C-alpha positions in Angstrom: -19.5 1.9 -18.8 -20.0 5.6 -18.7 -17.1 7.8 -17.8 -17.3 10.8 -15.6 -16.0 13.0 -18.6 -18.9 11.7 -20.8 -21.6 12.8 -18.4 -23.8 15.8 -18.7 -23.7 18.7 -16.3 -26.8 17.4 -14.3 -25.4 13.8 -14.2 -22.0 15.1 -12.9 -23.9 17.1 -10.3 -25.7 14.0 -9.1 -22.3 12.0 -9.0 -20.6 14.8 -7.0 -23.5 15.0 -4.6 -23.5 11.2 -4.0 -19.7 11.1 -3.5 -20.0 14.0 -1.1 -22.9 12.4 0.8 -21.7 8.8 1.2 -17.9 8.2 1.6 -18.2 4.3 1.2 -19.4 4.8 -2.4 -16.3 7.0 -3.0 -14.1 4.2 -1.6 -15.6 1.3 -3.6 -16.8 3.0 -6.6 -20.1 0.9 -6.7 -23.5 1.5 -5.1 -26.5 -0.8 -4.7 -30.0 0.3 -6.0 -31.1 0.8 -2.5 -28.2 3.1 -1.7 -28.9 5.2 -4.8 -32.6 5.5 -4.0 -31.9 6.4 -0.4 -29.4 9.1 -1.5 -31.7 10.4 -4.1 -34.4 11.0 -1.5 -31.9 12.5 1.0 -30.7 14.9 -1.6 -34.4 15.6 -2.6 -35.1 16.6 1.0 -32.1 18.9 1.1 -33.4 20.6 -2.0 -36.4 21.8 0.1 -33.9 23.6 2.3 -31.7 25.1 -0.4 -29.7 22.1 -1.6 -28.9 21.4 -5.2 -31.5 20.1 -7.5 -30.6 16.5 -8.7 -32.7 14.1 -10.8 -33.1 10.4 -10.3 -30.2 8.6 -12.1 -32.0 6.4 -14.7 -29.0 7.0 -16.9 -26.9 4.9 -14.4 -28.9 1.7 -14.4 -28.3 0.6 -17.8 -24.7 0.9 -19.0 -23.1 0.9 -15.6 -24.7 -2.3 -14.2 -22.1 -4.6 -12.5 -24.5 -7.1 -11.2 -28.0 -7.5 -10.1 -28.7 -4.3 -8.2 -25.2 -3.0 -8.1 -24.0 -0.2 -10.2 -20.6 1.4 -11.0 -20.5 5.1 -10.1 -18.6 7.1 -12.8 -16.1 9.0 -10.6 -13.7 11.9 -11.3 -10.2 10.7 -12.2 -8.6 11.4 -8.8 -11.4 9.6 -6.9 -11.4 6.7 -9.3 -7.6 6.3 -8.7 -8.2 6.1 -4.9 -11.0 3.4 -5.4 -8.8 1.3 -7.7 -5.9 1.4 -5.1 -8.4 0.3 -2.3 -9.7 -2.5 -4.3 -6.1 -3.8 -5.2 -5.1 -3.5 -1.5 -8.1 -5.5 -0.5 -7.3 -8.0 -3.2 -3.8 -8.4 -2.0 -5.0 -8.7 1.6 -7.4 -11.4 0.7 -4.9 -13.3 -1.4 -2.5 -13.2 1.6 -5.2 -14.8 3.8 -5.8 -17.5 1.3 -2.2 -18.2 1.0 -1.7 -18.5 4.8 -4.6 -21.0 5.1 -3.6 -24.3 6.5 -3.7 -26.5 3.4 -1.8 -29.3 5.2 -5.0 -30.5 6.8 -6.9 -30.7 3.6 -4.0 -32.6 1.9 -4.1 -35.1 4.8 -7.8 -35.5 4.6 -7.5 -36.0 0.8 -4.8 -38.7 1.4 -7.0 -40.5 3.8 -9.9 -40.5 1.4 -7.7 -41.8 -1.4 -6.4 -44.6 0.7 -9.9 -45.6 1.9 -11.1 -45.7 -1.7 -8.1 -47.8 -2.8 -8.8 -50.3 0.2 -12.3 -50.6 -1.0 -11.3 -51.1 -4.6 -8.7 -53.7 -3.6 -11.0 -55.8 -1.2 
C-alpha cells in the first residue's frame, strides 16, 4: 500500500482534492472505482473555472487495491487516524449487535433437530 508520505506532489494534490470533495471517503479511507472516476471528472470540470489541475490516479489502482473495484486512499496521518477510529467504532458496534442476538432460539432449534435425528436413527 502506498502511504501519503511516499506520494509525489501531483498525487498528494489529487488525494487532498478528493478528501476535500467527498467527506465519506475521508471517513472510510476507501473509494470505489466509480467514486474515483466521478470525482476525477468533477475536479476536471472545476479546472475549467480555475480549479487545481489533477490527473487520473492510475497509480492508485495497483498497489492500493483492497478488493474488486475498491481502493485504499492514502491519507494524511491525522485523517488516517480518524478513519481508523471510525472503523474500530463500527466494528465494536457490530460486535455488540452480534452478541445481543438471540442465540437461545437457535440452540432450541438445534436441539429439536438433534432429537429428531436420534429418533430416526433409533427407530
